[in-house]
C-alpha positions in Angstrom: -7.5 0.1 9.5 -4.2 1.6 9.3 -6.0 3.2 6.6 -3.8 6.0 5.4 -0.1 6.7 5.1 2.7 7.3 2.0 6.4 7.5 1.4 9.6 9.3 1.2 12.9 10.1 -0.5 12.8 10.6 -3.3 8.6 -1.5 -17.8 5.6 -0.7 -19.3 2.6 -0.4 -17.0 -0.7 0.4 -18.7 -3.8 -1.1 -19.7 -2.4 -3.2 -22.6 -1.5 -6.8 -22.3 -2.1 -9.4 -19.6 -1.0 -9.5 -16.0 2.7 -10.0 -15.6 3.8 -13.3 -14.3 5.9 -13.5 -11.2 6.8 -15.8 -8.3 3.3 -12.4 -8.2 -6.6 2.1 5.5 -5.4 5.3 7.1 -7.2 2.4 6.5 -7.3 2.9 7.7 -4.9 5.6 9.6 -4.5 9.3 9.6 -1.0 10.7 9.1 0.6 14.0 8.3 0.7 15.0 4.7 4.1 14.5 2.9 6.1 17.5 2.0 8.8 16.7 -0.5 8.4 19.2 -3.4 9.0 18.1 -7.0 8.5 19.7 -10.4 6.2 18.0 -12.8 7.6 16.5 -15.9 6.6 18.1 -19.2 3.1 17.0 -20.3 2.3 15.3 -17.0 0.1 18.1 -15.7 -0.7 18.4 -12.1 0.8 15.1 -10.9 3.6 16.2 -8.5 6.1 14.6 -6.3 5.9 15.7 -2.7 6.9 12.7 -0.6 10.1 12.0 1.2 13.4 13.7 0.6 16.4 11.4 0.4 16.5 9.7 3.8 19.5 9.2 6.0 21.6 6.2 5.3 22.2 3.2 7.5 25.5 1.7 8.5 26.2 -2.0 8.7 24.7 -2.3 12.1 21.5 -0.7 10.9 22.0 2.7 12.6 22.0 6.0 10.8 25.1 6.5 8.7 26.3 8.2 5.6 26.2 5.4 3.1 22.6 6.0 1.9 19.3 4.3 2.4 19.6 1.2 0.2 17.8 -2.1 0.1 20.8 -3.7 1.7 20.7 -1.1 4.5 16.9 -1.7 4.9 17.5 -5.5 5.2 20.2 -5.0 7.7 18.0 -2.7 9.8 14.8 -4.7 9.6 15.8 -7.9 11.2 13.1 -10.3 12.5 13.7 -9.0 16.0 13.2 -5.3 15.0 10.0 -6.1 13.1 8.6 -8.0 16.1 9.5 -5.2 18.5 8.5 -2.2 16.3 6.2 0.2 17.9 2.7 1.0 16.5 2.8 3.8 14.0 0.6 6.1 16.1 -3.1 6.6 16.9 -5.3 5.1 14.3 -8.3 6.8 12.8 -11.4 5.8 10.9 -11.6 2.0 10.5 -8.6 1.5 12.7 -10.8 2.4 15.6 -12.2 -1.2 15.3 -10.0 -3.4 17.4 -10.2 -7.2 17.4 -12.2 -7.2 20.6 -15.0 -5.5 18.7 -15.4 -8.4 16.2 -18.4 -10.6 16.2 -18.3 -14.2 15.3 -19.5 -13.6 11.8 -17.0 -10.8 11.2 -13.9 -12.9 11.9 -11.6 -13.4 8.9 -12.7 -16.5 7.0 -16.3 -16.3 8.0 -19.1 -15.7 5.5 -19.1 -12.2 4.2 -15.6 -11.7 5.5 -12.0 -11.8 4.3 -10.0 -14.9 4.9 -6.4 -15.2 6.1 -4.0 -16.7 3.5 -0.3 -16.9 2.7 -0.3 -13.7 0.6 1.1 -13.1 -2.9 4.5 -11.8 -4.0 3.2 -8.5 -5.5 1.5 -7.3 -2.3 3.2 -6.4 1.0 3.6 -4.0 3.9 5.3 -0.7 4.6 7.7 -0.2 7.5 9.5 2.9 8.6 12.2 4.0 11.0 11.4 7.7 11.7 12.4 8.6 15.3 11.4 5.0 16.4 11.1 1.8 14.4 7.5 1.9 13.3 5.5 -1.4 12.8 3.9 -2.0 9.4 0.9 0.2 9.0 -0.2 0.3 5.4 -0.3 -2.1 2.5 1.2 -1.5 -1.0 1.4 -3.5 -4.2 3.9 -3.7 -7.1 2.7 -2.1 -10.4 4.2 -2.9 -13.7 6.4 0.0 -15.0 9.2 0.6 -17.5 11.9 0.7 -14.7 10.3 -2.2 -12.8 10.6 -0.4 -9.5 7.1 1.0 -8.7 4.6 0.4 -5.9 1.1 1.7 -5.4 -0.5 2.6 -2.1 -3.0 5.1 -0.6 -2.2 8.8 -0.7 -2.7 9.2 3.0 -0.1 6.5 3.8 3.2 8.0 5.2 5.9 5.5 6.3 8.2 8.3 7.6 12.0 8.3 7.4 13.9 5.3 6.0 10.9 3.5 4.8 10.8 0.0 3.4 8.5 -2.3 1.4 8.3 -5.9 2.3 6.5 -8.0 -0.3 4.5 -11.1 0.9 5.4 -10.2 4.4 5.6 -13.1 6.8 5.3 -12.3 10.5 8.1 -13.7 12.6 10.1 -15.1 9.6 13.8 -15.0 10.0 14.1 -13.9 6.4 11.4 -12.4 4.2 10.5 -14.5 1.1 11.0 -11.7 -1.4 13.3 -9.5 0.5 13.2 -6.0 2.0 13.3 -3.0 -0.4 14.2 0.6 0.4 11.7 3.2 -0.7 13.4 5.9 -2.8 10.8 8.5 -3.7 7.0 8.9 -3.3 4.4 10.6 -5.5 1.0 11.8 -4.3 -1.6 14.2 -5.7 -1.3 17.8 -4.3 -5.0 18.1 -4.1 -5.6 15.0 -2.0 -7.7 15.5 1.2 -9.4 13.2 3.7 -12.9 14.4 2.8 -14.8 16.0 -0.1 -13.7 15.8 -3.7 -10.0 15.7 -2.7 -10.6 12.2 -1.1 -11.2 10.9 -4.7 -7.4 11.4 -5.2 -6.2 9.2 -2.3 -3.7 7.1 -4.2 0.1 7.3 -4.4 3.1 5.7 -6.1 6.7 5.2 -4.8 9.9 4.0 -6.4 12.1 1.5 -4.6 15.9 0.8 -4.8 17.3 -2.3 -6.4 18.3 -5.1 -4.0 21.9 -6.0 -3.1 22.2 -8.1 -6.3 21.1 -5.2 -8.5 17.7 -6.7 -9.3 14.6 -4.6 -9.8 11.6 -5.3 -7.5 9.2 -6.3 -10.3 11.6 -8.8 -11.7 11.5 -10.6 -8.4 7.9 -10.3 -7.4 6.0 -9.8 -10.7 3.6 -6.9 -10.9 0.0 -5.9 -11.5 -1.1 -3.9 -14.5 -2.5 -0.4 -13.7 -5.9 -0.1 -15.4 -8.9 2.2 -15.4 -11.7 1.3 -13.2 -14.2 -0.5 -15.5 -17.2 0.8 -13.7 -18.7 1.2 -10.2 -20.0 -2.3 -10.3 -17.2 -4.7 -10.9 -15.8 -7.9 -9.4 -12.5 -7.6 -7.6 -10.1 -9.5 -5.4 -8.8 -7.3 -2.5 -5.6 -8.3 -0.7 -4.2 -6.5 2.4 -2.4 -6.7 5.7 -4.2 -5.6 8.9 -1.8 -4.5 11.6 -1.1 -6.9 14.5 -2.8 -4.4 16.8 -6.0 -4.9 14.8 -5.7 -8.5 13.8 -3.3 -10.6 16.0 -2.8 -13.2 13.3 -0.6 -10.6 11.5 -1.2 -12.2 8.2 -2.5 -11.3 4.8 -6.2 -11.3 4.1 -8.2 -11.5 0.9 -11.7 -11.2 -0.3 -13.5 -11.7 -3.6 -16.4 -9.2 -3.8 -18.6 -7.2 -6.2 -18.3 -3.4 -5.7 -20.9 -0.6 -5.8 -20.7 3.2 -5.8 -20.1 5.2 -2.7 -22.9 7.8 -2.8 -21.7 11.3 -3.3 -18.1 10.4 -4.2 -16.3 9.3 -7.3 -15.3 6.1 -5.4 -16.1 2.4 -5.2 -17.4 0.7 -2.1 -17.1 -2.9 -1.0 -18.7 -4.9 1.8 -16.3 -7.5 3.3 -15.4 -7.8 7.0 -11.8 -8.2 8.3 -10.2 -5.1 6.6 -9.0 -3.5 9.7 -6.3 -0.8 10.2 -3.2 -1.5 8.1 -5.1 -2.4 5.0 -5.0 1.1 3.5 -3.4 0.8 0.1 -4.6 -2.7 -0.5 -5.0 -3.3 -4.2 -8.4 -4.0 -5.8 -7.6 -6.5 -8.5 -9.8 -7.3 -11.5 -9.3 -10.6 -13.4 -7.0 -11.9 -10.7 -5.0 -14.9 -12.1 -4.5 -17.6 -9.5 -1.6 -19.0 -11.5 0.5 -15.8 -11.8 -0.9 -14.3 -8.6 -1.4 -11.0 -10.4 -4.2 -9.0 -12.1 -5.3 -5.6 -13.2 -5.3 -3.1 -10.3 -8.4 -0.9 -10.6 -8.5 0.6 -7.1 -6.8 0.7 -3.7 -8.3 1.0 -0.2 -8.4 4.7 0.4 -10.7 7.6 -0.3 -13.2 9.2 2.1 -12.0 9.1 5.7 -9.0 7.1 4.6 -11.0 4.3 3.0 -14.1 3.6 5.1 -16.5 4.7 7.7 -15.7 5.2 11.4 -16.9 3.0 14.2 -16.5 -0.5 15.6 -17.9 -2.1 12.4 -15.8 0.0 10.0 -13.8 -3.1 9.0 -16.8 -4.4 7.1 -16.9 -1.5 4.6 -14.1 -0.2 2.4 -13.7 2.5 -0.2 -11.4 3.1 -3.2 -10.8 6.0 -5.5 -12.2 5.5 -9.0 -9.1 5.1 -11.3 -9.3 7.5 -14.2 -7.1 10.2 -15.9 -5.7 11.5 -12.6 -4.1 8.3 -11.5 -2.5 7.8 -14.9 -1.1 11.4 -14.8 0.5 10.6 -11.4 1.7 7.2 -12.7 3.3 9.1 -15.7 5.1 11.4 -13.2 6.3 8.5 -11.1 7.8 6.4 -14.0 10.0 9.3 -15.1 11.0 10.1 -11.5 
């Protein structure tokens, strides 16, 4: 699964209240660690910003320019044609090693014990980046309620690269995206995150996004999920993500309702549900998902050990998530103050 990657450049979300209403791995891939330094805000502790520095801007034709990387620039650059022709984000690791040709009949999305394709929800989308080439979407992210209404959550190993963008409820091949294209401003990951060992328990990240061309904030358009502590290792969740087209040619959102268990030896959750191929890193694990508002309480995200799951051709069947406790809220506190 594109399990792994995070961002660049650099409301009231918490456990109180109900889900907001709204029109809403490396999984599963390995990427370089981000390197934007940032000083911690007073009282926030070790939560630091070290994602992307301000990216180059884009001119009206979508090429690099001096006007700044805004959501308008991101929308001009990421036309339907560019999305369709974007190159894969690089060699996948972990779950991403499982290509569609390795699927069995029972593992296909929609089969018993497997995720099913669906139209998606406004608060969950994909990450695109420009970098040296236009990179195809490679990780999933979700909108989290926050005071400034501009925050998304993904896996700590996810790294979109230069001039990154978030596309909520992404529609492959669409002339226009239903909830727009939003430029990523700054990203926040934990400095002690690693792919293995105790540091893999910290594989989560936040990023802020720019307003759209009308000055609207992301959360006011899509709605958002409430960040909450993981209630326990055994809990019922709805997991929503976007496998890459390389791993799942349907290039569509998938979802699965499942009961979690504990990943032995780690402070992480584990779920068994097929169809979560590369690209689903960062997929939110939603407790008390409301089918009416299409939002819930986000208590995990695909990530963790090895970028969110085991290696091998059947890696799409098993996914991991960090256990959300004090550390994720410290990082959230850093992200909401910028």
